C-alpha positions in Angstrom: -5.8 -13.2 -31.0 -9.3 -14.5 -30.9 -9.1 -15.8 -27.4 -12.4 -17.5 -27.2 -11.7 -19.8 -30.1 -8.1 -20.3 -29.0 -9.3 -21.2 -25.6 -11.3 -24.1 -26.9 -8.5 -25.2 -29.2 -6.2 -25.3 -26.2 -8.7 -27.0 -23.9 -9.7 -29.7 -26.4 -6.0 -30.6 -26.8 -5.5 -31.0 -23.1 -5.4 -34.6 -21.7 -8.5 -35.7 -19.9 -7.0 -35.1 -16.4 -6.3 -31.4 -17.3 -9.8 -31.0 -18.7 -11.2 -32.3 -15.4 -9.0 -29.8 -13.5 -10.3 -27.0 -15.8 -13.9 -28.0 -15.0 -13.0 -28.0 -11.3 -11.3 -24.6 -11.6 -14.3 -23.1 -13.3 -17.2 -24.7 -11.5 -15.8 -26.1 -8.2 -16.6 -29.7 -9.3 -14.7 -32.0 -11.6 -18.0 -33.8 -12.4 -20.3 -33.2 -15.4 -23.8 -32.1 -14.2 -26.4 -34.9 -14.1 -28.1 -33.5 -17.2 -24.8 -33.4 -19.1 -22.7 -30.5 -20.3 -25.8 -28.9 -22.0 -27.0 -28.1 -18.4 -23.8 -26.3 -17.6 -23.9 -22.5 -18.2 -20.2 -21.9 -18.7 -18.9 -18.4 -19.4 -15.5 -17.1 -20.7 -14.9 -13.4 -20.2 -12.1 -11.0 -20.9 -10.6 -9.2 -17.9 -8.7 -5.9 -18.2 -5.5 -6.8 -16.3 -1.9 -7.2 -17.3 -1.2 -10.1 -19.6 1.2 -11.6 -17.1 -1.7 -12.5 -14.7 -3.1 -16.0 -14.5 -6.7 -16.7 -15.5 -9.3 -16.1 -12.7 -12.4 -18.2 -12.0 -15.7 -17.4 -10.4 -17.1 -20.8 -9.4 -20.4 -19.4 -8.3 -21.0 -18.3 -11.9 -19.1 -21.1 -13.8 -17.0 -18.3 -15.2 -13.3 -18.0 -16.3 -11.9 -14.6 -16.8 -8.9 -14.4 -19.2 -6.3 -11.6 -19.3 -5.4 -10.3 -22.8 -2.8 -13.0 -23.8 -1.1 -12.3 -27.1 -0.5 -15.9 -28.2 -2.1 -19.4 -28.0 1.2 -20.6 -26.4 0.9 -18.0 -23.6 -2.8 -18.8 -23.0 -2.0 -22.6 -22.8 0.9 -21.9 -20.4 -1.0 -19.6 -18.0 -4.1 -21.7 -18.1 -2.2 -24.8 -17.3 -0.5 -23.1 -14.3 -3.8 -21.8 -13.0 -5.8 -25.0 -13.2 -2.9 -27.2 -12.0 -2.4 -25.1 -8.8 -6.1 -24.3 -7.9 -7.0 -25.7 -4.5 -10.6 -24.5 -4.0 -11.7 -23.8 -0.5 -9.5 -26.4 1.3 -12.3 -28.9 1.7 -11.4 -32.6 1.3 
């Protein structure tokens, strides 16, 4: 599985609301930077944990760490759970 490419296939097929949640999950903000997406240094990394783990984000670094999922379906399922249930730091 070429996760990096599958990641973008999955994300681009998401509805806009889930794409915003992904942006919030990865960066801490659901807004595009003032300079546009070109100003966003977004990183996707592989993490050496069991495949049943959810993706992890490091908002300070605009980074998503993906476990070694075997299929696109598994990636989509786990990513959807992670971004749909992320609550940030509890600030309103």
